[in-house]
C-alpha positions in Angstrom: 29.7 -106.2 35.5 28.1 -104.1 38.2 30.5 -101.8 40.1 31.2 -102.7 43.7 33.1 -100.5 46.2 36.2 -102.3 47.5 37.0 -102.1 51.2 40.1 -100.4 52.5 41.4 -103.8 53.7 41.0 -105.3 50.2 42.8 -102.2 48.7 45.8 -102.8 51.0 46.2 -106.5 50.5 47.7 -108.0 47.4 45.4 -110.2 45.4 46.1 -113.9 45.5 46.5 -115.4 42.0 47.2 -118.6 40.3 48.6 -119.1 36.8 47.1 -122.2 35.0 49.2 -123.4 32.1 53.1 -123.3 32.1 53.6 -123.8 28.4 54.5 -121.1 25.8 52.7 -118.1 27.3 52.5 -119.1 31.0 56.1 -118.2 31.9 55.5 -114.6 30.7 52.4 -114.3 32.9 54.3 -115.9 35.9 57.1 -113.3 35.5 54.8 -110.3 35.3 52.5 -111.4 38.1 55.5 -112.2 40.4 56.8 -108.6 39.8 53.5 -106.9 40.4 52.8 -105.4 43.8 49.1 -105.7 43.2 49.2 -109.5 43.2 50.7 -112.3 45.2 51.3 -115.4 43.0 50.4 -118.4 45.0 50.2 -121.3 42.5 51.4 -122.4 39.1 49.3 -125.2 37.8 50.0 -127.5 34.9 49.2 -131.1 33.9 52.9 -131.5 33.6 54.1 -130.9 37.2 57.8 -130.9 36.3 57.1 -128.1 33.7 55.4 -126.0 36.3 58.3 -126.5 38.7 60.8 -125.5 36.0 59.0 -122.3 35.3 59.2 -121.3 39.0 62.8 -122.3 39.5 64.4 -124.2 42.4 64.1 -121.6 45.1 60.6 -120.2 44.5 58.2 -120.0 47.4 55.2 -120.3 45.0 53.6 -123.7 44.9 53.6 -125.9 41.8 50.8 -128.4 41.3 49.0 -130.5 38.7 45.8 -130.4 40.8 43.5 -127.7 39.5 40.8 -128.5 42.1 43.2 -127.7 44.9 43.9 -124.3 43.4 40.2 -123.5 43.1 39.6 -124.6 46.7 42.3 -122.2 48.0 40.4 -119.2 49.6 43.5 -117.1 49.3 43.2 -117.2 45.4 41.1 -114.3 44.2 42.0 -114.6 40.5 43.0 -117.1 37.9 45.2 -116.5 34.8 44.5 -119.1 32.1 47.3 -119.9 29.7 46.1 -123.3 28.4 45.3 -124.3 24.8 42.2 -122.5 23.4 40.2 -125.7 23.3 40.4 -125.9 27.1 39.5 -122.3 27.9 35.8 -122.9 28.4 36.4 -125.7 30.9 39.2 -124.1 32.8 37.8 -120.5 32.9 34.2 -121.7 33.7 35.4 -123.7 36.6 37.2 -120.7 38.0 34.2 -118.4 37.6 32.0 -120.9 39.3 34.5 -121.0 42.2 34.1 -117.3 42.6 37.4 -116.3 41.0 38.1 -113.4 38.7 39.6 -114.7 35.4 42.1 -113.5 32.9 42.2 -115.7 29.7 45.0 -115.8 27.1 43.7 -115.0 23.6 41.4 -116.2 22.1 38.8 -116.0 24.8 37.4 -119.4 23.8 37.4 -121.8 20.9 34.0 -120.7 19.6 31.7 -117.8 19.9 29.1 -119.9 21.7 31.7 -120.9 24.3 32.7 -117.2 24.6 29.1 -116.2 25.2 28.8 -118.8 28.0 31.9 -117.4 29.8 30.7 -113.8 29.4 27.2 -114.7 30.8 28.7 -116.6 33.8 31.0 -113.7 34.7 28.3 -111.1 34.5 25.8 -113.3 36.5 28.4 -113.7 39.3 29.6 -110.1 39.0 33.2 -111.2 38.4 35.9 -109.7 36.2 36.5 -111.7 32.9 39.4 -110.3 30.9 41.0 -111.3 27.7 44.8 -111.0 27.5 44.9 -109.0 24.2 48.5 -107.9 25.0 49.0 -105.4 22.1 46.1 -103.3 23.3 48.3 -102.3 26.3 51.3 -101.1 24.3 52.0 -97.3 24.6 51.5 -97.1 20.8 48.0 -98.4 20.8 47.2 -96.3 23.8 48.2 -93.2 21.9 46.3 -94.2 18.8 43.2 -94.7 20.9 43.7 -91.2 22.3 44.1 -89.7 18.9 40.9 -91.3 17.6 38.9 -90.6 20.7 39.9 -86.9 20.9 38.8 -86.4 17.2 42.3 -85.2 16.3 42.5 -87.4 13.2 38.8 -86.7 12.3 36.3 -89.2 11.0 37.8 -92.7 10.3 38.1 -93.3 6.5 40.0 -96.5 6.5 42.2 -98.8 8.6 45.0 -101.0 7.1 46.8 -103.5 9.3 49.6 -105.9 8.2 51.1 -108.7 10.4 53.3 -110.9 8.3 56.5 -112.9 9.0 58.2 -116.2 8.3 56.4 -117.8 11.3 55.6 -121.1 12.8 52.9 -122.9 10.8 50.4 -124.0 13.4 49.0 -127.5 13.4 45.6 -126.8 15.1 44.6 -123.4 13.8 44.9 -121.4 10.6 46.8 -118.1 10.2 43.6 -116.1 10.9 43.1 -117.6 14.4 46.8 -117.4 15.1 47.6 -113.8 14.1 44.4 -111.9 13.4 43.2 -111.7 17.0 46.0 -109.2 17.7 44.8 -106.8 14.9 41.1 -107.4 15.6 41.5 -106.7 19.3 43.4 -103.5 18.5 40.6 -102.4 16.2 38.1 -103.2 19.0 39.8 -100.8 21.5 40.8 -98.1 19.0 37.6 -97.6 17.0 34.7 -95.6 18.5 31.9 -97.8 19.8 29.5 -96.4 17.2 31.9 -97.3 14.4 32.7 -101.0 15.1 32.7 -103.7 12.3 29.3 -104.8 11.2 30.3 -107.4 8.5 33.4 -109.2 7.2 34.7 -110.7 4.0 37.7 -113.0 3.9 40.1 -114.4 1.3 42.7 -117.0 2.1 45.1 -119.6 0.6 46.9 -122.7 1.6 49.9 -122.8 -0.8 51.7 -125.4 1.4 48.8 -127.8 1.4 48.9 -128.2 5.2 45.1 -128.3 5.4 44.4 -124.7 6.5 45.1 -121.1 5.5 48.7 -119.8 5.7 47.9 -116.4 4.0 44.7 -114.5 4.6 43.1 -111.1 4.0 40.1 -109.7 5.9 38.0 -106.8 4.8 35.7 -105.4 7.5 32.8 -103.0 6.9 32.5 -100.5 9.6 29.2 -98.9 10.8 30.1 -95.6 9.3 30.7 -97.1 5.8 34.5 -97.0 6.1 36.5 -100.2 5.8 39.3 -101.9 7.7 41.7 -104.3 6.1 43.8 -107.0 7.8 46.6 -109.0 6.2 48.1 -111.9 8.0 50.8 -114.3 6.6 53.1 -117.0 7.9 55.1 -117.2 4.7 56.6 -113.7 4.3 60.5 -113.6 4.2 60.3 -110.3 5.9 58.6 -109.3 9.2 56.1 -106.4 9.0 53.9 -105.1 11.8 52.2 -101.9 10.7 48.8 -100.3 11.3 47.5 -97.2 9.5 44.4 -95.4 10.6 43.3 -92.8 8.0 41.1 -90.0 9.2 39.5 -87.0 7.5 42.0 -84.6 9.3 45.1 -86.7 9.8 46.5 -90.2 9.4 48.4 -92.1 12.1 50.9 -94.8 11.2 52.2 -97.4 13.7 55.4 -99.3 12.9 55.9 -101.7 15.8 59.3 -102.7 14.5 60.7 -99.2 14.6 61.6 -98.3 18.2 62.9 -94.9 17.2 59.6 -93.9 15.6 56.8 -96.2 16.4 54.1 -93.6 15.8 53.9 -91.0 13.0 51.1 -88.5 12.6 50.7 -87.1 9.1 48.8 -83.9 8.2 48.6 -85.1 4.6 45.6 -86.2 2.7 43.0 -85.4 0.1 40.3 -82.7 0.5 37.3 -81.7 -1.5 36.4 -78.0 -1.9 33.0 -77.3 -0.2 31.6 -80.8 -0.8 28.4 -80.0 1.0 27.5 -77.4 -1.7 27.9 -79.8 -4.6 25.5 -82.4 -5.9 26.6 -85.9 -6.9 27.3 -85.1 -10.5 29.4 -82.0 -9.6 31.4 -83.9 -7.0 32.4 -86.5 -9.6 33.9 -83.7 -11.8 35.5 -81.9 -8.9 39.3 -81.6 -8.9 40.6 -82.8 -5.5 42.9 -80.8 -3.4 46.0 -82.5 -1.9 47.0 -81.5 1.6 50.7 -81.7 2.4 51.3 -80.7 5.9 53.7 -81.7 8.7 54.6 -85.1 10.0 55.0 -85.4 13.8 56.4 -88.4 15.7 55.0 -88.2 19.2 57.2 -89.4 22.0 56.0 -92.6 23.7 57.0 -94.0 27.0 58.5 -97.5 27.0 56.5 -99.9 29.2 56.1 -103.7 28.8 52.6 -104.3 27.5 52.1 -107.3 29.8 52.9 -105.2 32.8 50.3 -102.7 31.8 47.8 -105.6 31.3 48.5 -106.9 34.8 47.8 -103.4 36.2 44.5 -103.1 34.3 43.4 -106.6 35.6 44.1 -105.5 39.2 42.4 -102.1 38.8 39.3 -103.7 37.3 39.0 -106.2 40.2 39.6 -103.5 42.9 37.3 -100.9 41.3 34.6 -103.4 40.3 34.6 -102.4 36.7 35.0 -103.9 33.3 38.7 -103.9 32.0 39.6 -102.4 28.7 39.7 -105.9 27.0 36.8 -107.5 28.9 35.0 -110.6 28.0 32.7 -108.8 25.6 35.7 -107.4 23.7 37.1 -111.0 23.5 33.7 -112.2 22.3 33.6 -109.6 19.5 36.9 -110.8 18.2 35.7 -114.4 18.3 32.6 -113.4 16.3 34.7 -111.8 13.6 36.9 -114.9 13.3 33.8 -117.1 13.0 32.2 -114.9 10.4 35.5 -114.9 8.5 35.4 -118.7 8.4 31.9 -118.5 7.1 33.0 -116.0 4.4 35.8 -118.4 3.3 33.2 -121.2 3.0 31.1 -118.9 0.8 34.0 -117.9 -1.5 34.6 -114.5 0.1 31.0 -113.4 0.5 30.3 -110.5 3.0 29.0 -112.0 6.2 27.2 -109.9 8.8 28.4 -110.2 12.4 26.2 -111.9 15.0 26.0 -108.9 17.3 24.8 -106.8 14.3 22.1 -109.3 13.4 20.9 -109.5 17.1 20.3 -105.7 17.2 18.9 -105.5 13.7 21.5 -103.1 12.2 21.3 -102.6 8.5 24.5 -103.6 6.7 
């Protein structure tokens, strides 16, 4: 979006906001927007009016409604937060954009890449903020990993390995890839340098329960540099694991989201080659590798709720007239990977180039 300078009056006044959808995720958004000084929550809208009223509580001054048109017609509403099922994201978010409202959408951005592209185009045409609620991207741990990669402290990316498994709720309408992988893919999108994003994906999956869609899945993404990223998602694991490892030529960073005492560990350990630039391919194959065994450092991280940081980023993007960290295009890139992964599954795990790569003619 094109940057626009906010007025002093706009800076001083809280932004009017409505939350649409009071189901699973909506109450979390209501709580955080109510607590945010940057926003004034004016409406909670849901097709089930009683559910919207329950989310607000008996003594809330916020209005509950099942009339979305009334919300969009309110000139005091500057932004809409959408927490409805993914199949409705296009209809709900597009109506908000056409009404001149900034929009935050729960992941995934839309049900398909085509729908995501429509939302991105509409937001950019109207110079409005379109943001995807990729909550994990706003954790202190992911913020630190992004800094470590961006500063060059870990060196060139050699591999990324991400595991998100647990004995989880088997979804009726989506497979495990669409349910869990958006978290890991959005993290990759904000952590990896822009010039080293995924260019192709191969997927393997299984449905051992016979529920009609995958319950266990593995993604392998080829990055522009030639490195790979691997994502494992699973609803059937008896243990819960949430780890991400980013291996670099200098250091490796490991994030264990379930270890509050040491969420991030930075290892100065790895494998080096002696003067590899001076060797030809034959000599390199015969070379004895050197193992580097240095220190492990556990950087201190501040504790802050990711949703609170996400709300702050949404407000800052609106006020400063800029794209947020997880903007519509970020959400679209995640959608395109998921759709390419589905194509890969149909082709028995074949490597499928991503649409954005095909559009710009990048060799893969």
